[in-house]
Each structure stands twice: as C-alpha cells, then as structure tokens.
C-alpha positions in Angstrom: -63.8 -29.5 -10.8 -64.3 -31.1 -14.2 -62.1 -30.0 -17.1 -63.8 -27.9 -19.8 -63.7 -29.1 -23.4 -61.6 -26.0 -24.2 -58.9 -27.1 -21.8 -58.9 -30.7 -23.1 -58.6 -29.4 -26.7 -55.7 -27.1 -25.6 -53.9 -30.1 -23.9 -54.5 -32.3 -27.0 -53.3 -29.7 -29.4 -50.1 -29.0 -27.4 -49.4 -32.7 -26.9 -49.7 -33.3 -30.7 -47.2 -30.6 -31.5 -44.8 -30.7 -28.5 -43.1 -34.0 -27.8 -41.5 -32.8 -24.5 -45.0 -31.7 -23.2 -46.4 -35.1 -24.2 -43.6 -37.0 -22.5 -43.9 -34.7 -19.5 -47.6 -35.6 -19.1 -46.7 -39.3 -19.1 -43.8 -38.8 -16.7 -46.0 -36.7 -14.4 -48.8 -39.3 -14.3 -46.4 -42.1 -13.4 -44.5 -40.0 -10.8 -47.8 -39.1 -9.1 -48.6 -42.7 -8.8 -45.2 -43.6 -7.4 -45.6 -40.8 -4.9 -48.9 -42.3 -3.7 -51.2 -39.8 -5.4 -52.9 -42.5 -7.6 -56.0 -40.4 -8.3 -54.0 -37.5 -9.8 -51.8 -40.0 -11.7 -54.9 -41.6 -13.2 -56.3 -38.2 -14.3 -53.0 -37.2 -15.9 -52.6 -40.6 -17.7 -56.2 -40.3 -18.9 -55.4 -36.8 -20.3 -52.3 -38.1 -21.9 -54.2 -41.0 -23.6 -57.0 -38.7 -24.8 -54.4 -36.3 -26.2 -52.3 -39.0 -28.0 -53.0 -42.6 -28.7 -56.7 -42.6 -27.7 -58.5 -45.3 -25.8 -59.6 -47.2 -29.0 -56.1 -47.7 -30.2 -54.8 -48.4 -26.7 -57.4 -51.0 -26.3 -56.2 -52.7 -29.5 -52.6 -52.5 -28.3 -53.4 -54.0 -24.8 -56.1 -56.4 -25.9 -58.5 -54.7 -23.5 -61.8 -53.1 -24.2 -61.5 -49.3 -24.5 -64.4 -48.8 -22.0 -62.6 -51.0 -19.5 -59.5 -48.9 -19.8 -61.5 -45.7 -19.4 -63.1 -47.1 -16.2 -59.8 -48.2 -14.9 -58.5 -44.6 -15.1 -61.8 -43.0 -14.1 -62.4 -41.5 -10.6 -63.8 -44.8 -9.2 -61.3 -47.0 -11.0 -59.1 -49.3 -9.0 -56.8 -50.9 -11.5 -54.8 -54.0 -10.7 -51.0 -53.4 -10.7 -50.6 -55.8 -13.7 -53.2 -54.0 -15.8 -51.7 -50.6 -14.9 -48.1 -51.7 -15.7 -49.3 -53.3 -19.0 -51.0 -50.0 -19.9 -47.8 -47.9 -19.0 -45.7 -50.4 -21.0 -47.8 -50.0 -24.1 -47.9 -46.2 -23.7 -44.1 -46.1 -23.5 -43.8 -48.3 -26.6 -46.2 -46.1 -28.5 -44.3 -43.0 -27.4 -40.9 -44.6 -28.2 -39.5 -43.9 -24.8 -38.7 -45.9 -21.6 -39.2 -44.3 -18.2 -36.7 -45.1 -15.6 -36.9 -45.0 -11.8 -34.0 -43.6 -9.8 -33.4 -43.0 -6.2 -33.3 -39.4 -5.0 -32.7 -38.2 -1.4 
C-alpha cells in the first residue's frame, strides 16, 4: 500500500524536529537490510532521505544523479553493494553519526 502524502509530511516534520527519530529511521533501514529484508530497508532509507537530506543534495554528496539514487532505492531497484555502502556512508556523515555492527545472540 503506497504511503499517503499526509504520512510522508508527518514523517518529515517529525524527522526535522526529533534527532532520535531521524537516527532511528536510518538505523532501522540498515538493520532491515542486514536482516535480509532489503525491500523494507530500501523503503525506510528512502523515507529517511526524503525527510532529511533530500535526493538532490545526496546526489551532490555522492556524485550520483538524484534520479539514479531514487531508482536504486525504489521497489525494483537492485543497488550494487558498493553504491549502497557509499550512500549509507554519506548519510552517516550528513547526520554526524557512525553506525556500528555488533554481535547479538
């Protein structure tokens, strides 16, 4: 089910004013991908980007076309690992955080 514009506006507004929410979106997107749910991870990362840096600025930061980044995270997108990790690296720098992976049993 596609997201309504009201929901997207709500997510954007909350992300702009709530740093923990914003960072939680980023963390959730990466965790979904690490857990094998790449489709959900792409959706969450796309929501994060739309609510924060935007695809135009992210394209400038990554030296990639914004439309290429949008397709990469779209429903039919199949990003190469290098492109995906470059994207996550730029997002972390923009957010001023560094995500870490740890082992949990």
